[in-house]
N, C-alpha and C positions, 0 to 999 in steps of 0.2 A: 468696602466690606468684603466683596467677592473678588475672585480672580478672573481668569478668562471665561467668557460666556456668562459671567455672573451678573446679578442684579446690583444696581447701585443703591437700592432702597435699604435703609438701615433695618437690621433685624431679619433680612431674608435668609441668611445662612442659619441663624438661630432657629427660625421656624422650620426650615428644611431638616435640620438636625433633629429637632423634636419629633417631627412627623415620621422621619425614617426610623428613629429609635422606637417609637410606639408601634409602627407597622412591623418591624423585624421582631420585636419582643412579643407582639400578639401572635405572630405566626410560628414562632419557634419555641416549642414547649420545653426544650432542654435549657433554655435561658432562664435564670432565676433573678431574684432581686439584686444579688451581688453583681450582676452584669449591667445594672443601670447606674449611670453617674449619680452621685448623691443629690445634686440639685433637682434632677428629674424624679428620682426615687422618693425623696422626702415630700415632694409636692403630691404625688399620687399614693402615698402610704395610707393604708386603711387601718385604723386603730383597732377595729373589732377583730379582724383576721390577722393583724400584725404582718401584713404582706402588701404587695402591689397586685391588685386583682386584674385579670384580663377580661375583656379587652380594655386597653387604654384608649380613651377618646381625647382629642385635643381641641380646645376652644381658644378663642382670642384671650379670654381671661387667664387660661393656663399659660399662654405665651407671655402674658404681661407679668404674672407672678414669678415665673421661672427665670425669664431673661430680661424683664423690665421693658418689654416692647409695649409702648402705649397704644399703638394703632396697628394691630396685626393685619387688618385688611389692606392698609396702605403698604405694609412691608412686603406682602406677597403679590403686589400688583403685576409685576413682570414675571412671576413664576407660573408658567403655563400649565405646570403639572400639579398645581394646588388649587383646590376649590374652597370657596368660603360660603357657607350657608348662613344666610341672615338669621334664620330661626335658630337660636341657641348659639350663634356665632361659632359654629363648629368648622374646624379646618380638617381637610382630608386630602390625601394624595389621589390624583386621578389616574396617573400612569406611574407605577412604582419604578419600572426600569429607567424611564426618562429621568425621574427624580434622583435615582441612585447614580446615574451617569453624570448628571449636572453637579451633584455634590462632590463627586470624585474630581471633577474638572476644576473645582475651586481651589485646589492645592492647599486645603486645610488639613494637612496630615496630622497635626497635633491634636485636633479635635477628635479625629478617628482613633488615634492612639490612646486618648484619655477616656474613651467611651467604649467599654467592652462589647456592648451590643452592636455598635457599628463595626468594631474591629472583627467581630465574629463573621459578619457579612463580607467585609472588604478584604479579609485575609487572602482570599483566592480570587480577588477581583482585579483583572488585568495584571499589572506589575507593581501594584502598590506595596510599599515596604511596611507592612502592618502585621503584627503578631497578636492574636487574640489572647494567648497565654500571658504575654507581657502586659497587655492592657488590663487583664483581669487581676494580675498580681499587684498592680499599682493602684487599683481602684479600691477605695474604702468600702468595706462590706456593710451590709444592712445593720449588723450588730453594733456598728460604730455610731449609728444615728441617734440623736437625742430622742426623736419621736418613738423609735423602737424601744429604747430603754424606758421611757415613761410608760409605754403600754405594758411592758413587762412588770414594772413596779405596781401598776394598777391591778394587774392580774393577780399578783401575789398577795396584795393587801385587800382583804374583803371589804373593809370599811375605812373611812378617813382616819379614825382614831388609831387603827392598826398601822396605817401608813405613817402617821405622826410619830408613833412610838419607834418605828423602824428607822425613820430619818433622824431621830435623836441619837441613835447609835451608829448610824452609817451615813456617809456623805457620798452621793453617787454622781459621777461626772461622765459625760460623753467625751470622747477624744477631742471633738471640736470645741469643747468648753475649757480645755486645759491650756493654760498659757505657757507652761514650761515646755521647752523643746530640747531634745538631746543635743542638737547642734549648738545650743546656747550654753552647754555645760562642758567643763573640762574634766574628763574622766581619766582614771589611771588605766594602764594597760590591762590589769586584771579585771577591772570593771567593764572595759570594752569587750574583752574576751567573753565575759559572762553574758553580756547582752547578746552577742552573736550566738552563743550556745542556746539561749532561750528562744531566739528567733528560729533556729534550726529545730528545736523541740516543738515549737508551736506549729511549724510547717510540716512536721513529720510525726504527728500524734498517732496516726493509724499504724505506722511502722513500729513505733515504740510499744504500742499496745500489742501488736502481733508477736513481738519478741519478749513480752512480759516485763518490760523495764518501766516500772511505775513511779519509782522514787526519784522523780525529777520535777523541778519547778517550785521548790519551797526554799526561798532565800531569806536569810537574816542579814540586814544591813546594820553594821555596828560602827560607831565612831562618835567623836565629839559633836556638840551642837553646831549647826551652820556649815557642815561639810558636804551637804547635798543629798542626804538620804531621802528626804521627802520629795525634793525637786526631781530626783532621778526616778523615783517611783511614778510620779505624775507624768514626767516626760515619756516614760515607757508606754503610758496609755496612748499618747499621741503617736509615738513611733511605731507601735504595733497595731494601731487602730483598734484598740480594745477599750471598752468602758472600764472605769476604775471605781471600785467600792472601797472607800476609806472608812475604817472602823475607828471610832473615837472611843478607845478602850476605857479611858478614865470615866466616861459617861455612865458606865454600868453601876456606879455608886449612887446615881441619881435616884431619889425616892419616887420620882415621877415615871420611872420606866416600867414599873409593874413586875411582871415575871421575867426577870433578866435572862435566865437560861433559855427560855423560850425565844426571846428576842435574838439572842446570839445564834440559835439554830436557824432562825428566820433569815438572818444576814447571810449565813452560809448557803441556805437554800436559794436566796436571791442571787448570790454569786453563781451558783450552778445554773440557774435559769437564764442568767445573762450571758452564759458561756458562748464563746470564749471571752474571758474578762480577766482583770487583775483585781485581787483582793488584797488590800494594803492595810496592815495592822500597825498603827503607830503607837508609840509609848509602850512597847512590848515589855519593858522592865516592870510595868505595872503588875504583870502576872506574878513576878517574884515578890513584890511588895505585899500583894494580897495573900499569897501562899504562906508567907512567913509571919503574918499578923495573927494575933490571938482573937481578933474581933471579926465581925461580919461573916458569920458562918455561911450565910446565903451567898455572899460574894465569892467565898472560897469554892462553893459548889458551882457557881457560875463560871469561874476561871477553869475549874476542872472540865466543865462542859466545853469551854473554848478549846482546851488542849485536845480533847477527844475529837472535836470537830475538825481541828487541824490535821489530826491523824487520818481522818476519813475522807479528806478532800484531795483531789489529784489533778494535776495538769493533764496527764495522759487520759484518764478516765472521764473527767468532768470539764476539762478545758479551762481550769482556773489556775492562773499563775499567782501563787501566794507569796507576798512580800511582807516582811515585818522589819521594824526599825527600833533601835534602842540607843540611847546615849550612855547607858550604864550596863554594858555586857557582864560586868563582874557580879551583878546582882542575880543573874540567871543561873539556875541549877541545871543539872544534867537532864532532868525531865523536860525542861524547856528547850535546851540546846539540841537534843536528839530529834526534835520535830523537823529540823531543817537539813536538807542535803547539801547546802552550801552556805558558808558564812562569808560575807563580802565586806571587807574593810573599807571604811571611808576616813582616811587619815587627814590630819591638817595638811594643807598643800605645802609642798616645798617651794623653794625660791622660783624655780622654773614654772611650776604650776601657778604660782601667784602672778607671775608676769603674764601668763596666758589668760588667766581670769581677768586681770586688769585690761588686757588688750581687747578681750571679748566685751566687757562691760562698757568700755570707752569707744567701741567701734562706731556707734551712731552719734557720738558727741563730738562737737568741734573742740578738740583738745590738743594742745601742744605740750606733751609731757613725756618724760623718760620713764617708761613702765619698768625697765630693768632696775633703775634706781629706787623706784617706789617698792618693788618687790623686795629689795634688800632692807628697806626700812620697816617692813611689815612682818617680820619673823613671828610666827605663832598665830597669825591671823587666819581665820577661816574664810571660805568663799563668801559666806554671808557677811562677815565683817568687812571685807573688801568692797562689797556692794554698798554697804552702809557708808563707807568712807567716800565713795564716789557720789552717792546721793547727797551727802552733806555738802560736798564741794559744789555740786550743781545748784543746790538751794542757796548757798552763800553767794554764789555768783549772781543768781537771779535777784537777790536783795540789792545788788549793785547794778541791776538792769543789764547784766552781761550773760551771753550764752556761749562764750568762749572760755575754756579752762586752761590755766597754765600750771606750771610746776608748783608755784607758790600756793595756788588754791588747794592742790592735793596735799602738800606738806602741812598746810594749816589744818586741813580736815583730819589728817592722821594724828596730829598733835591733840586736837579736840577729842578724838576717839580715845586716845591713851588716857587723857585726863578724866574722861567719863568712866572708863574702866577702873582707874585708880580710886576715884570717888566712891564707886560702887563697892569695891573690895574693902575700903576703909569703913563704909557704913555697915557692911555685913560683919566685919570684925568687931565693931563696937556694939 
């Protein structure tokens, strides 16, 4: 586990990292929660104050829950600079300088680089190649933690019924809960460029505020179903380490929601309190359907409240990146379009994109297939369609107790998919 001069006891370096992190954090007021690694921060997070209170004390139970060390006392047996107090099983450093030198000698540079608190201390320690700024930039912030998000929701909702009503309208996820990854998607050059612009905007909010550039960070995703609009919005949550608030817009017609306009306002207020975060409005064409309908006057008022709320929220001022998606952009009127500073197209993938999507989906599967040939066979397929084709091929192979896919498996799955689409269109026509 350790390097030169290190202990051979499992968990020794883990305990030393935890104790050094706690000691440095306790003595350095300029360090904040964002400087703590998520596993340590989440363990010591205080729900009432929504922070990590000083001083941090370390016990054997803490070491067990954070690093899985079953016997902390045994782990530190050879660490002369660590004391174990039987009463309360508390662990503490006896000589900080000796501990710091020992840890540096373990050659565990990756640990230091992934722990901003340690990087802060070791940046000017001997000749270690450590940057506090780099460690901080790659560390997930407090606002990305599920614990912090839950505390914020609890703060906003005065009672359980209020919380239930809110969560019927919005689905809130922490970045750690999002399965979609940007690296798992095949994006167009325009989409990649916009992601980079939003990254720069998020990191330069103060500058944008100073120069008075507020109309940034409201994007409308348009394109056919299955082209990655929702997946991209969710993936950005993980990529930017931002919580995502997904608005289930069609749910505002539910008779159980009560005062709809009030709930919409509450969703936007929640987004502001979770700042920085992503607010994602799916089914945005529902706005157009409601505005052109002669029925549901209350729903029309609610939609007007929604449009007003969109006008009044800002990435620069409030730290909320607003994303909306629609499969039917032709239904939107000018009043809806003008709410967004950028319309981002999600077209059906061309042949080269289809090949890349198939390569990505099949990357972890034992498959001997020609994805170029498959791409040529799947003209008009969305990314979601291609994933369904692969899924069916995998399941069909499992029916034959096989985990290896060949070209015939994929060709058969494509044919089944075509037949299913044909049957669906025929049933709709009749």
